[in-house]
C-alpha positions, -999 to 999 in steps of 0.1 A, spaced: -518 -367 744 -533 -356 711 -547 -389 700 -584 -387 690 -611 -410 677 -621 -412 640 -655 -395 645 -639 -363 660 -612 -363 632 -639 -367 604 -662 -340 619 -632 -316 622 -622 -323 586 -658 -315 575 -658 -282 593 -626 -272 575 -645 -275 542 -676 -258 556 -656 -227 566 -638 -225 532 -655 -192 523 -651 -176 557 -622 -154 546 -629 -152 509 -641 -116 508 -613 -104 530 -588 -121 506 -602 -104 475 -610 -69 488 -582 -52 467 -597 -68 436 -633 -58 444 -623 -22 451 -611 -19 415 -635 -41 396 -667 -31 414 -656 6 419 -665 5 456 -649 23 485 -634 8 517 -666 14 537 -687 -5 511 -661 -34 511 -661 -35 548 -699 -36 548 -699 -69 530 -679 -85 558 -700 -67 585 -732 -82 570 -716 -116 573 -703 -111 609 -736 -97 622 -755 -126 605 -730 -151 619 -734 -138 654 -772 -141 651 -768 -176 637 -747 -187 666 -773 -175 690 -803 -190 671 -789 -224 664 -775 -228 700 -809 -219 714 -827 -242 690 -804 -271 699 -820 -272 734 -854 -277 718 -848 -299 687 -815 -316 696 -779 -307 688 -776 -332 659 -807 -319 642 -795 -283 645 -761 -292 630 -777 -310 601 -800 -281 592 -771 -257 594 -748 -278 572 -774 -281 545 -783 -244 546 -746 -235 545 -739 -256 514 -769 -240 496 -761 -204 507 -724 -208 499 -730 -221 464 -755 -193 458 -728 -168 469 -702 -184 447 -722 -183 415 -744 -152 419 -724 -126 439 -712 -103 411 -717 -68 425 -718 -50 459 -755 -55 466 -757 -92 456 -724 -99 476 -737 -82 507 -770 -100 507 -757 -134 498 -726 -132 521 -750 -122 549 -771 -153 541 -740 -175 543 -733 -161 578 -769 -167 588 -766 -204 579 -732 -213 594 -737 -209 632 -751 -244 636 -718 -261 627 -702 -245 657 -722 -241 689 -745 -272 685 -714 -292 677 -699 -281 710 -729 -298 726 -724 -330 706 -687 -331 715 -697 -326 752 -723 -354 750 -701 -381 735 -667 -373 751 -655 -383 786 -645 -354 808 -609 -367 810 -605 -363 772 -630 -335 766 -604 -308 764 -585 -327 737 -617 -331 716 -627 -295 720 -591 -286 709 -598 -304 676 -631 -287 671 -616 -252 677 -585 -260 656 -606 -270 626 -620 -235 626 -585 -220 624 -574 -244 596 -607 -235 578 -597 -198 579 -562 -206 566 -577 -229 539 -601 -201 528 -572 -178 523 -551 -204 504 -580 -214 481 -589 -178 474 -553 -170 465 -549 -200 442 -582 -192 425 -574 -155 421 -544 -163 400 -565 -185 376 -598 -168 372 -601 -136 393 -625 -131 422 -652 -151 403 -631 -182 405 -623 -176 442 -660 -172 449 -670 -204 431 -642 -226 444 -647 -215 481 -685 -215 475 -686 -252 465 -662 -266 491 -689 -263 519 -711 -287 500 -684 -313 502 -680 -306 539 -718 -308 545 -720 -343 528 -691 -355 549 -706 -341 581 -740 -357 575 -723 -390 569 -704 -387 602 -736 -379 621 -757 -409 609 -750 -429 640 -750 -400 664 -781 -398 687 -802 -367 686 -808 -359 723 -831 -333 737 -821 -330 773 -847 -323 800 -845 -289 817 -846 -298 853 -842 -263 867 -861 -230 863 -847 -196 855 -840 -174 826 -811 -177 801 -794 -149 820 -797 -166 853 -782 -198 840 -753 -180 824 -744 -157 853 -761 -173 883 -733 -196 893 -698 -183 901 -678 -204 877 -703 -200 848 -702 -162 854 -664 -161 854 -661 -183 824 -686 -163 803 -670 -130 813 -636 -145 806 -648 -157 772 -661 -122 763 -628 -106 773 -609 -133 754 -630 -125 722 -622 -88 726 -584 -96 726 -586 -124 700 -608 -108 673 -591 -74 679 -557 -89 673 -569 -107 642 -579 -74 628 -548 -54 637 -519 -79 639 -514 -80 600 -511 -42 600 -486 -43 628 -465 -69 609 -467 -48 577 -456 -17 597 -426 -36 611 -415 -46 576 -418 -10 563 -398 3 593 -371 -21 583 -369 -8 547 -395 -28 528 -419 -12 503 -456 -10 512 -464 -36 485 -438 -61 497 -447 -55 533 -484 -62 526 -475 -94 508 -453 -106 536 -479 -97 562 -506 -117 543 -484 -148 542 -477 -144 579 -514 -141 587 -523 -173 569 -495 -191 588 -507 -177 621 -542 -193 617 -524 -226 613 -504 -219 644 -537 -211 661 -548 -246 652 -517 -260 669 -525 -240 700 -560 -254 702 -547 -290 699 -520 -284 726 -539 -264 751 -571 -284 749 -551 -316 756 -530 -299 783 -561 -289 802 -570 -326 804 -537 -332 822 -532 -300 843 -568 -288 848 -589 -261 831 -581 -233 856 -543 -238 855 -541 -236 817 -566 -207 814 -547 -186 839 -513 -193 824 -524 -187 788 -545 -156 795 -518 -139 816 -491 -146 789 -514 -133 761 -521 -102 781 -484 -95 787 -478 -97 749 -508 -75 741 -495 -49 764 -459 -50 751 -458 -61 714 -466 -27 699 -439 -10 718 -411 -31 703 -421 -26 666 -387 -8 661 -368 -41 667 -355 -62 638 -385 -76 619 -376 -112 626 -380 -105 664 -414 -88 658 -425 -117 637 -414 -142 663 -434 -123 690 -464 -121 667 -463 -159 661 -462 -165 699 -490 -139 703 -512 -157 678 -505 -190 696 -515 -176 730 -545 -155 721 -565 -185 708 -549 -211 732 -576 -206 759 -605 -209 735 -610 -247 736 -604 -247 774 -630 -220 780 -655 -239 758 -648 -272 776 -651 -257 810 -685 -241 803 -699 -274 792 -688 -289 826 -705 -263 848 -738 -261 828 -768 -283 830 -771 -302 797 -807 -291 791 -796 -255 794 -763 -257 776 -776 -245 742 -791 -213 758 -759 -206 777 -738 -210 746 -762 -188 727 -758 -159 751 -721 -165 754 -716 -163 717 -736 -132 714 -716 -115 741 -683 -127 728 -688 -118 692 -703 -85 702 -671 -77 721 -651 -90 692 -669 -67 668 -662 -36 689 -626 -43 697 -612 -36 662 -631 -2 663 -617 7 697 -582 -2 686 -587 18 654 -598 49 673 -568 46 695 -545 42 665 -560 73 648 -558 94 680 -521 84 686 -513 91 650 -529 125 651 -506 134 680 -476 126 658 -463 101 682 -435 77 671 -446 43 657 -438 25 689 -462 47 708 -489 44 682 -488 6 680 -481 3 717 -513 20 728 -533 4 700 -525 -31 713 -527 -21 749 -564 -15 744 -567 -51 733 -547 -62 763 -575 -50 786 -593 -81 775 -564 -104 783 -561 -89 818 -598 -94 825 -596 -130 812 -567 -137 835 -585 -124 866 -616 -144 857 -594 -176 854 -578 -169 888 -612 -168 904 -624 -202 891 -629 -230 915 -598 -252 919 -605 -285 903 
């Protein structure tokens, strides 16, 4: 069920390398706070600069792919990513240079995601498209985990500078591999046979509207959980008697493992949707993820191994519908308008994903100020994220039965 062709495997491997610096700054924040003498807000601003730039990049490259072809957009992004990543690796040595250069990296990377969705859609039969998209989405998760692992290894040898250089050079290798893979891939510019604005093509049809809304809600839950799940795991360890330092280390290890588990979810759910249908898998996964969002925080007082097991299942489910949502939107959108639809979808999804951690944080602070017990604090914090899962499930239930 998970068998795939060499082209898909090689492109996915290239993307792992291209995303090698995606989590680098997050991995070295404790070091930067000390060596650069910056505060938490300044450290967070580096990542914010990257995230905002990446969201703009997703939109820009997807829109451009409709006009210059998906392959051309991917190639431009890969080359730009290699150059920007190397510049960050060698020249980011204080807060200002890191903020500017990390933002430049984000601005270059969007083309190795949304236009690649278009290429995968063009060259893959519908009966195997979910499996192929599963590999594409999974390579992102493995890239995140690889970024954390490379950063950790480099830190022990040469500090944050070594981490920046190592993860900054890896995208160049990925870019070369990706360009080799694309040599025989046609660069198609599809005709746009229908009129209407980008908004009309995204929300005009029932299924497209439900899929875009479901994706936005999915990003709220997914990116919010990525931000807060490590803290919940650390809290569970401390409640079971671990020191804060030991809890943080255990949580970091678990976080890296969960990104790999997310890759497995993308493989499995993408392939399963080819067998059972997109709607069936979307409904089941979204509903199960919503149930865990609404419940996981309330059981933080249980033995830590139970909380960890639930967190692993949660990580599996929250990303499991991502490749299916992506596959489904390519199947209900005119090829000549797919880039524009993916552009708007990415902007809405990452916009919601950027707000979700803040909403959960405000809830956490409010619950803490009320001196509630940890179960209440974490229960309400993750319940806010569960709203996204509930909306995604309702959207999946409304899709046309195919």
